[in-house]
N, C-alpha and C positions, 0 to 999 in steps of 0.2 A: 354388594357395593363395588363399583368399577374403580379400579386403582390405576392412576396415571403416574407418570414420572413426577409431575408437580405435586400431586396429593401425597405421594410417598415422602418426597423431600420435605414438604410442609409439616408432615407428621413427625419426621425425625428431627427437625430443627427446633421443635418446641423445647423450652427450657426444662420441662418436666420429663422429657424423654430419656430413657436409659436403654442402652443397646439390647435388642431383643433377638432371639434366634428365629429361624424360619417359621416354625410352628406358631410361635408367639405372635409373629407379624400377621400370619394368616387370620388368627383370631381377632387381634386388635384392629385390623383394617377391614374385617368382615368380607374377606375375599370370596367372590362368587366363582370366578374362572381361575382355578389354581394353575393350570398349564400356562395360561397367558401371563399370570402374575409371576411365575417362576422364570419365564423367559425374559420378562421386563426387568426383574431383579438381577438376572445374570448380565444383561446388557448394561445396566446401571453400574454394576460392580466392575465390569470390564472397562467402562468408559471413565471410571473414577468418580462418579457421582456419589457413590456410597462405598464403604469399606467393610470388609469382613474380618473380625478379630480372630485370634488364634482359638478362641472358644466358640467360633462359628456364630458370632452375634453381629448384627448389622447396625451401622451408624454412619453419620456424615463425617467427612474428613475434618472439618473445622472443629468438631467437638472431640476429636481425638488427637489434637495437636498436629494435624497434617494439613498440608497445603497442596493444591493441584494447580498445575500450570504448564507453561512452555519453557523449555530450557534454552538459554542463550549462553553459549560457551565462548570464552575469550581464548585467542590463540596462545596466550601466556599460560593457560592451564587451569584457570578457575572459571566459575560460571555464575549466572544469576537465574533464578526462577522468576518468571513473569507470571504472577498468579492470575487465574481466571477471574477471581474476585477483584475488581478494580480498587476496592477500598483497602485491600491488604498491600503492604509494602513489598518491594522486591526482596528476594531472599538470596544472600550470598552463600555460595557453595564452593568449598575448597576442592581441588582436583581429586584428592584422595577420597572424597565423599561422593563422587559421581557414581561410583559402583557400576560402571559400564554404560551409563546413560550417555547419549551423544547429542551434539548440537541439534536443536529444533525438536527433539523428542518431547512429547507430553508426558510428564512424570508426576509422581506423588513424592512429596518431601516432608520429612519429619523436622520440626523446628527444634533447635537446641535451646535448652532452658537456662543457660548461663546468663549472668547479668550483662547487659549491654550499656554502653555509654549513650547519653542522649543524642538522638539523631543518627545513631549507628544502625545500619541495616541488620535485621535478624540473620542468623546463620542456620544452615540446615544440612541435611543429608538425604540423598535420593534413596528411597526404599523400594520404588517400583517404577518401571517404565510402563505407562498406560498405552502409549501409541508410539511406535518407532517411525521416525520421519525419514530415515535414510535406508530405505530398502535396497537401493542401488547407489553406488558411489563412483564418481569419476576420479581417476588418478593416473599416476605414472607407474608403469610396470618396472619392478626391480627384481632381476633374476638372482636366485640363490641356489646353493647346491642341493639342499634338502627341501627347503620351503621358500618359495618366492613371495614377494609382497607387492601390494599396490599402495603407493604413498598418495593419500587423498589430496586433490587440488585445493580443497577448502582447508585452510590452516586451523579452522575451528573444529575439524574432525581430527582430534589430537594424535591418534595412533594409527600405524599402518594396519592393513588388512592382510592376513596370511592367506595365500592361495596355493592350490596344488596344481600339478600339471594337467592340462586339458589335451585330450587326444583330437578334439574337433577344431579347436581354435589355435592358430599359430600366432604367437606374439613374441616380439623381440624386445630387448632391453631398451627402456626409455620411451616406448610407445604409450600413447594415451589410450586408456581402456575403461570399460564400464564393468564393474564387479558387483555381483549380486551377493549380499550378505546371507550366509547360510547358518552361521552361529554367532549370536550376539556376544559382545565383549562383557566381561565382568571385572571385578576388582583385580583378579590375578592373571587374566589372559586377554590377548588381542582378539578382535573379531576374526572370523574365517569367512571366506567367500569363494565364489567361482567366477571366472571371467566369462561374460556373456557376449561381449562385443569389443572389437578393436576399433577405436575411433580415428586412428591415424597417427602420423608422426608429428611431433612437436614442431610448430612453425609452418606446417603445411596449410595452404589456403583452405579456408572453410572449417578447419579442425577446431579453431577457437570457439566459434559459435555453436558448433556441434557439441562441444564439451559442455557449454552452458545449458543447452537444451536438455542434455542427459542429466547433468548435475542437479537441476531443479525439477526433474521428473516431469518435464513437459513432453507432450506427444503431438507431433506435427500431423499425424494421420489419425483418423477415427476408426474404431472397430467396424468391421464389415456390416454387422447388424445395425449399427447406428447409421452408416451411410445408406443402407438399403431403406431404412425407415425414413430418412430425410428425402431420398429420391422419390419416395412414394407420395410426398406432399405436393399438391399441384403448384405449378410455378406462376400461376395467375390467380387473382381473386375471382372466386366463383359467384354467380348471381345469388345463390342461396345464402352465401356467407354475409351478404350485405344486409339481409333482412334484420330489422330491429335496430339497426345502427343509424346514427344521424349522418346525413349526407353533406359533407363539407367540400365536395369537389368543385364547387363554384367559387370558393374563396381563393384570393391570391395568396399563394403559399410557397415558401422557399426552405431549402436546407442550406446551412452555412457551415462548412467543414474545411479541414485541411486539404491541400491539393491532391494528396495521394490516398485520402480516405475512401474506403469502399463499403464499409458497414455503416450506413446512414440511419441512425435510429431516432433523430429528432428533427422536426420541422416546425416552423413558426409562422404565425399570422399576426397582424396588428391592425387596429382601426382606431381612429380618434372618436371619442365620445364627446358629448356636450361639456362634460366636466371630468376629463381624464382620458383613459385608454382602455381598449379591450384587447388583452393579450391572449393569444392562443398558443399553447405548447402541445404539440401532437407527437406522441411517442409510438413507435412501432409496436403493434399488439402481438408480441412474440408469444404470449401465453395462449393465444388462439392456436398456434401451430405446435408448441412444445407443451404437451399435456403432462400433468402430474403423474409420475411413476413410469412413464414410457422410457425406452432405452435412450432416447435423445435427452430426456430430462435427467436421467441417472448419470449420463456422461457429462452433462453440463454442470451438475452438482459437484462431481469429482474435480472438474477443471476449475470451477468457481469464477473464472474471469478469462477474458482474452489477454494474451501477453504480447506486448509490442516491443520486440527486440529491435536492435539498430538496423537490421537488414530484412526483417520479415515480421509477419503477424501470425501468431498461433491462436486461432479463434476458439471461442468457447463452444460455438455451434458450427455444424458443417457448412461449408462455403455456399452451397446452394440455398441455405437459409440466411446466413449472415450477410452475404452479398447479393442474395436474390430476393425471394418473396418477402423476407422480413425487412429488407433494406428499403428505405423510402426513396426509391429511384425516381427521378423526374419523369413525368409523362406517363406513369403507371399507377393504376388504382392500387391502393394499399389499405390494409386494416390498421386502425390506430386506437390508442387510448388518449383522449383529449382532455386537457384542462383549460377551460376558458375563465379568465380572470378579468374583472372590472377593477381598474386601479385608478385612484384619484391623483391629482397633480403632486401630492406629497409622497406618493409611492405606497400608500396603504391600500389593502385589498377591501373593496366595498362589497363585492359579491364574487362567487366562483361556482363553477359546475364541473363535475367530472363525469365523462360519459364515453361510450364506445362510438367510434366513427368510421367512416370510409373517406379517404382523402386522395388527392392527386397533387403532387408537388409540381409547381410550374417550372421552377428553375433550380438547378443544382449549383449553388453559389460557393465560392471559396473565400476563405479569410482574406487572401491577398487581393482578390478582385473587389470585395466589399470595402476593404481599406483604401484601395486606390480610388474608389468612387467617393467615399466620404471624406478622405483626407486630401487626396491629390486632385480630386475632381477631373480624373482622367477623361478627356473628351470622347475617346473611342468607346470606353466602357460605359460611360454615361449615356451614350447614344444606343449602344447595344442593349442595355438594360433600362431604357428610358421609362418603361412602364412600372419599374420597381424602385426608382430613385427616391420618390417621396416615401415609400415604405421604409427604406433603409434609414432615411433621415428621421422618421418618426421613431424607429427602433432605437437609434442612437440617442434620441431625446429621452425616451423612457428608461433606457439602460442607465443613463447618467443619473436620473432621479432615483432609481433603485439602488445604484451604487452608493450615492450620497446617503441615502436612508440607512443602508447596511453599515456604513462606517460611523454614522452618527450614533448608532446603538452600540458600537464597540467592536465590530468585526475587525479582524486583523488583515492588513494589506502588506504582503512581503515584496511583491514585484520582482521576483527572481527571474532572470532570463533563463530560457531553456537552452541546454547544450545540445546542439544538433551536429552529429558527425555525418558528413557527406561521403558516400561511397561510390566507387565506379562500378562498372558491370561485373568485375571480378571480385567485388567485395573489399577492395583496397581503399582505405580512407584517403581522401584527397583534400579535405578541408574541414574545419570546425567552425560552426557558426553560432553566434549568440542570438537567440530569438526572444524578443520581449512580447508580452501580450499587447495587442493594439486594440483599436476601436471595435473591430468585428469580433475578435475573440471575447472582448468584454461584454458585448451585446449578448452573445450566446451564454456566457457564464452567468450573467445576472438573470436572464430569463429562466435558465435551468434551475438555479438556486431558488428562485421564487416558486417555481412549480413544485420542487421537492419539498419546500416548506409548507405549501398549501396541502399537499397530499399527506404529509406527516401529521399536520394538525388535524386533518380530517380523520385519519386512521385512529389517532388518539381520542378524538371526540366520539367516534363510533365504537371505541373499545375493541378495535380489530387486532387480532394477533398478527404481528408483523415484525420486520427487522428495521430498527432505526439505525441511522448512522450517528454514532455518539463520539464526542470528543471532550474528554474530561479535563478539568483544570490541572495545571502542573503541580508536581509534588513540591513540598517546601524545600527539599534539598536542591532540586533543579532551579528553583527561583533564587536560592542563595547564590548560585553561580551567575545568574543573570544580574543580580544586584552587584556582585563583585566586578563583573565586566563593565557594566554601565558606569561604575565609579571610576574606572580607568579613563573614561571619556568625560569625567566631571558631570555625570548625570546621576542624581541621587534618586533612589527608589526604595520605598518601604515595602518589604515583601508581604507584610500583613495587609497591605492595601492594594495589592496587585489585582487589577481587573482587566478584561480585554480592552476597555476604554483607555486605561492608563498605558498599557503596552502600545496601543495604536497611536496614542499621542507621541510616544517616544519615536515610533517608526516615522511619524509625520515630521517630527523635529529634525531627524537625521537625514531626511530625504534630500538628495543632491549633495550631501557632504561626504568627505572622504571615508568616514566611518560607517556610511549607510549599509554596505554589504556585510561588514563584520557584525554590527549590532543586530541587523536583521537575522543573520545566520545564527547568532547566539540565542536570540529569542526563539527562533524556530526550533533549535535543538532542545530547548527547555520544555517544549510542549510534548504531550503524550501523542502516541500514534492513534489516529482515529480508528474505530473498530465498529463492528456490527453487533447490535444487542437487541433483545426483545423488549428491553425497558428503555423508555425515552428519557435519557439522562442529559439531553441537551448537547449543543455543539459549541464548545468554548471559542474556537477560532472564528466562527460565524456569528457568535453572540446570539444564537438562535435556540429557543427553548425546545422546538420540535424540528427534527430534520431526518430525512431518509433519502435513499437513492431510488429514484423512480424513472429517471430519464434515459437510462442506457441498458435496456434489457437484452440487447443483442450481445453485449460484451461483459455484463455483470450479472451474476446469479441472484444477488439480493433484490435487484430491480425486478427480475422475473417473478420472484416470490411476492413482492408488493403488488404487481399486476394481477397475479393469480387470486390474491385475497380480495382485491377491489372488484375483479370480474365476478367472483362468487357473490359479493354483496349486491352488485348491480343487477345480476340475473335473478337472485333469490329474494332480494329485499332485506334479508337478515342472515345471520350465521347461527346455525343450530348449535346446541350445547356440545354434541358429539364432535361436530366439525371443528368447533372452537378448541376443544380439548386436544384434538389431533394436531392442530397447528401450534398450539401452545407447547406441546411436547416436542415438535419439530424445531421451532425457532431457535432455542438456545444452541442446539447442535449445529444448525445451519449457520448461525452467527459465528461460531468458532471455526467451522470449516471455511466459510467465505473470508473471514479475517486472515486465517492462515494462508490460504491460497493467494490472497491479495498481496500479503507481505512477501511471499516467495516470488510472485510475479515482479514486484517492485525491485527486489534484489537482482533478479535475472536481468531485468531491463537496464538497471544501473550498471551491472557488471558488463553487459554487452557494449554499452556506451564507453565505459572506462577502458576496456581492452582495445577498442578501435581507436580511442583517443590516444592511448599509449603507443599504438602502432604508428599513428600519424606523427607523434612527437619524436619518434626515434630518429627520424631524418635530421632533427635539429640538435643532436648531441654536439656539444662544443659551442653552441650559440648562446647569447645572452638575451634576457627578457626583462622588461619591467614587471614587477609583481607587488603584491601586498601580503603582509604576514597575516594569516587567517586564524592560526591557533598556535599556542606555545606549550611544550611539554618538557619534561626533565631531559629528554634525549634530543631536543632540537626544536625546530619550529616548521610549520607547514606554510607554504606560500601559494597564492593563487595568481595565475596569469590572467591577462586581459581576456583570453578566450575561455576562461572558467576552469582550465585544467589546473589541478593541484599536485604538489609534490613536497618532498621533505628536504630541508636543509639540516643535516645531522650535526649535532653539537661537536662531534669530532672533527668536522671540516672547518670549524671556527678556530683557526690556528693562531690568531693574533693574541689570544688570551685564554685563560681558564674560566669558563662560564658556569655560573651557579644559577639554578632554577629557584625563583621565589614563588612558591605556590600560592601565596596570599595575593600578590599583585599580578601574578601570571606574567612574569617577565624573566628574561635571562640577563644576568649582570656579569660583566667582566670583573674578575677578582682584582686586577691591577689597574686596568684602564677605566673601569667603571662604565664602560660602554653598555648601553641598555638596548635590548630588543623587545619591542612591545607589539601586542596585537594592533593591527591597523597601520603599522609602519610601512612606508613605501621603500622598496628595495629594488636592486637589480641583481639578477641571479644568472648563473651559467648552468645549463643542463649538462650534467656529467654522466648520467646513466639512466637507462630505461629498461625495466623488466616488464616486457609485454605480457607474459603469462600471468603475472600477479598484478598487472596494471599499476606498477609503482614507478614514480619518477624521483630521481635524486638530483638535487641542485646544490651549488655552492655559491656563497656570497661573492659579489664583485663590487657592489656599492650599497651604502646604507644611508638613507636620508631620514633622520629621526623626526618624530612628531614635533619636537620643539625647534626644528628648523636648523639643526647643525649642518655643516657642509658635507657633501658627499665624501665618502672615504673609500679609497681603493683597498681591496684585500691584499694583505701581505703574504706573498707566496713563499717568503724566505724560509 
């Protein structure tokens, strides 16, 4: 009998199962290939799928009061375990129970059995680190007499790393360094490591982004063997590669992307039908060039995603692929995976087809130019692209239909502007722009969402092993916070009846009102982070039962996996039992890997923007700005400026009274004056301090205009 990861877990999760030793498992599972079985069992134990007891018996964690997941450490010293099983609640862990585990490590936690109050998170203790996330750490070098230390930049890495003198690397006090951990910490001792690279002096141009790149384990270069393999791939489509593909080179086809985009992985076509539209979404066939198991594929899997920092792109694939043969560059033959959809006037799919194609993009369009054509009717652009104006108008028409249909079913629309930091040639920030989604961006978003939904539904219908993009409903505790905050704006919500439709109605009601951004932000924060899963659990934010990522295989590994599975089905007509079992074994691990890398990329991208925004704001220390209170805590409140930059007004700077935090109403109340600070209040603040390294801004109040319309009040400096 062939044993797979899934069959072993299924057997061990039976209610009747009792932990068995190795020999008993061999007999019970009728193992044919013992060597293969032993290796699989070892991998599963190492990855935390199964646990070995002190008596050398095997079982699954959940049947032994253990939970596996990722650790999120708070700079204050405690942590939460985010379980792999989405049905399990987060687990609170005191600092004393971390036992040497560090932020972002994947760990095994034992749940404490003591009685909990209703709604209280379970508490636990880390018993083992499954995977160490911080092999290398960025920090500041602190010289000591006997032992020097590196103080991590990330405050969530709670303790210093002891280092010994290096004869090869010269480092001085206060420099930014990269330290490789050689001995992991435990309950009684700090980690030890060796300095492998000096990144530069604090404040030196380029050091900030260099630190982010190293901090998140990003690699700007590819291993030589990967580069060689990529260079060996032809830079043009060969005649024999076109055989068996549908030739779509005669269709009017465009790409629509940002001005500076170079990895173009989606093109669109559209035609009017007698009763509706025929929409074509054509995606770069990366799976044709990146074969399973090759060195390029292995590197892409490790990276998981391209990373878009404020001043550079760190691609998932080598540049000659991502910007070359895989990119749908105008005027060049390209291989694609096409989804053709017939859509009725209400936005419903009447028919669809998924197939391999060869395409040639006619025009490389930008969001700016399409917006100027559709919104401004710019005469020069309309003349230049006169052959495509009708196409853009039809696209706008269909996108509006799809968008309306999406929101009618309950999808959430947050409409947050993007923060864009503009840099000069030296990487110095010169401006901060707010960029809202416009017509052209909406066209591409709606078309890509529809293609993703069609492919997801198709994969589910065909029972193909794949990775879905899932977004689960919020926890009760998170919805409690939303209910409380909405009550502050006189909006009542029954948390037991919260659906995407109800939340979207609230978002619609506050649109254009002063509280729009605050309410939208609070609802967004209540939602879970979307992730990749082999099980189609639906997408709460899109109100979609089946959803996956298909449209960006150049920059996202899950999309590449989806293409690979579809390609196999298209070429073979079916998926064999052995192949299906291989993919079913791969997908859970790939889902965890891709989710983890995506979250790291998001953190790195956000940090790069925040640091450059802080650099930009430093020149304005001493100046005042209009702002809105975005959140309130026991130690003060955060304000958001019109350019989206946020900072803290610390409670100690409110010198006109002693302020008390009311955690039920989320307000600060003056003990004597009864002055109240609320979320959503308009204020004027003075920027008093900027910590660029930590991307923190400190403000002080100068004026306060309360929600009930009281007159502005100047701060008492006395």
